[in-house]
N, C-alpha and C positions, 0 to 999 in steps of 0.2 A: 357791352360787347357780348354776343352769344358765346357760349363755351366752345362750340365746335369751330370757332375761328381763331382760337388761341394757338399760336404756332408751337409745335412740339418738335424738338430737335430729332434728327433721324435716329440717333442712339436711344432716345426716349421712346420712340415708337416701337423699336424692337423689344425694349424692356417691358412696355405695356403689353405687347402681344404675347411675350413669354409668360408673364404673370397671368394673363387671361387664359392661355392654354393650360397652364398648370392648375389654375382654379377650376376650369371646366373638367379636366381629367379627375381631379380630386372629388368634385361635386358629383359627377356622373359615374365615377369608377371607370376602370379600364381593365381589359382582360389581363389576368395575372397580377393585378395590383392587390396588395395586402397592407393593411394599416400597420405601421411600425409601433405596435403595442404588444401586450402580453398574448393577444389572440394569434399572433404570428408564431409564437413559441410552439415547437413540435411540427412545424411545416417546413417543407423544402424551401430554402432561400431562392428567390427568383434569380436566374442567371442574368448577367449583363456583360457588355463589352464596352470599355472606355479606353481612351488614350491617356498616356501619362501627362503630367503637367507640362512637360517640355514638348509633347506631341510626337516623340520619337518612336513610341511603341504602344501597342494595344494589349490589354489584358482582359480576360474574362474571369468571373468568379470561379467558374468551373476549372480554370487552370490550376487552382489550388486545392482541389478536392483531395482528401486524404490528410489534410492539415486542419488544425483548429484555426479558424479565421475570425479576426475582429474586423468588421466593416464599420468605418467611422465616417460620418458626413460632417463636413466643416465648411467654413467660409472665412475669408480674410477680415470681414467686419464683425466676426464673432469673438467677443472678448474672452469668454471661457475657453475657446479653442486654443488660445495662447498657452493655457495651462494643460489642457487635455492632450494635445498632440505630443509634447515631449514625454508625457507619462506613458502614452501608448508606445512610443519608440523604446522607452525603457522596458516595458513589458515584453516587446519582441526580442530585445537583447537578452533578457533574463530567462526567457522560456523557450527552449528549443522546441520546434514543432508547432509554434504559434506564428501565424503570419498576420500582420496588420496591413489592411488596405484602407487608405483614407481617400475620400472622394470630396473634391472641392466643388461647390455649387456656385462659385463666383461667375459673374458675367464676363469679366475681363481676365484673361489668362495671366497677364502681367501682374495684376494685383495678387493673384494666388501664388505665383512664383516668388514674388518679392516677400510676401508674408512667410512662406515656407522657408525661404533662405534666411530671413531674420531669426526664425526659430532655430535654425541650424540642426534640424532633425533629419535622420537618415532612415526613412520608411517610404514605402511605395505610396505615391499619391497620384490619383487619377483625376481627370477633369470632366465635369458634367455641366457644361455651360448652358445646355438647353433644359437641364434639370429633369431629364427623362428618367434617370435611375432614381433620383429623389422622389419623383412622382410615383414611380412603380412601387417604391417602398412606403409611400405616404409619410415622408419624414416631417414631423410636426415642428421641430426646432433644432437649432444648432447648439452644441454638437449632439448628435444622436448616433448610437452605436448598437450593433447586434453581434452576437457571438454565434458562430456557426460551427457545428461539430465536424468530425472527419468525414461523415457521410453526407454533408451538405444540408443538415437540418438545423434550423434556428433553435438555439437552446436558451439564450438570454437576450433581453432587450434593455438598453439603457438610454433613456431620453433625458437630455439636459446634462448638466455637469454640477457636481458638488465635490467637496474635498474627500468625502467618503467613497466616491465613485471608483477611484483608483483601486482601493482595497477590495471593493466588491467585484470589480472586473477580474482582478488577480485570483480571487477565490473561485469565481465562475470558471476560468480557464483551467485552474488546477484540478477541478472536478472532471474536466473533459480530457485531460492528458493521460 
């Protein structure tokens, strides 16, 4: 049977289309896109607006200008995110003037909500189902985080997770406070 005759469920078509769009954007680049790597350090963090996980409110990165911000990209299928998200919540509790903004790239909002509830963390989490913000930042893997200073400039980038990441992030934000 030719490949083009294999039935693909409707939700599968949407997933394939989203992955294709993200791949094209990453391959061709898009205006304002910057790779989430050390080359981004020293540049203004691109602004974005997303809704909360529950969909009740929208936030923009620029809403938090004047604070040290940790922007963290995560997904419910990301095993290391189970460890990093509670640690980020702890950082926000321990350091006044630091705001943690987490961004879920899950396709299904309910998966993201259930994952977040199971972790029982109390930090702002936004929902990026089309992965537009993740594409804008060229996020290479989950979790990935960047630390933005009070002026909106990216000062540190952390890709992936390790046990030493928590200590490094704490040292990074203490330099900025």
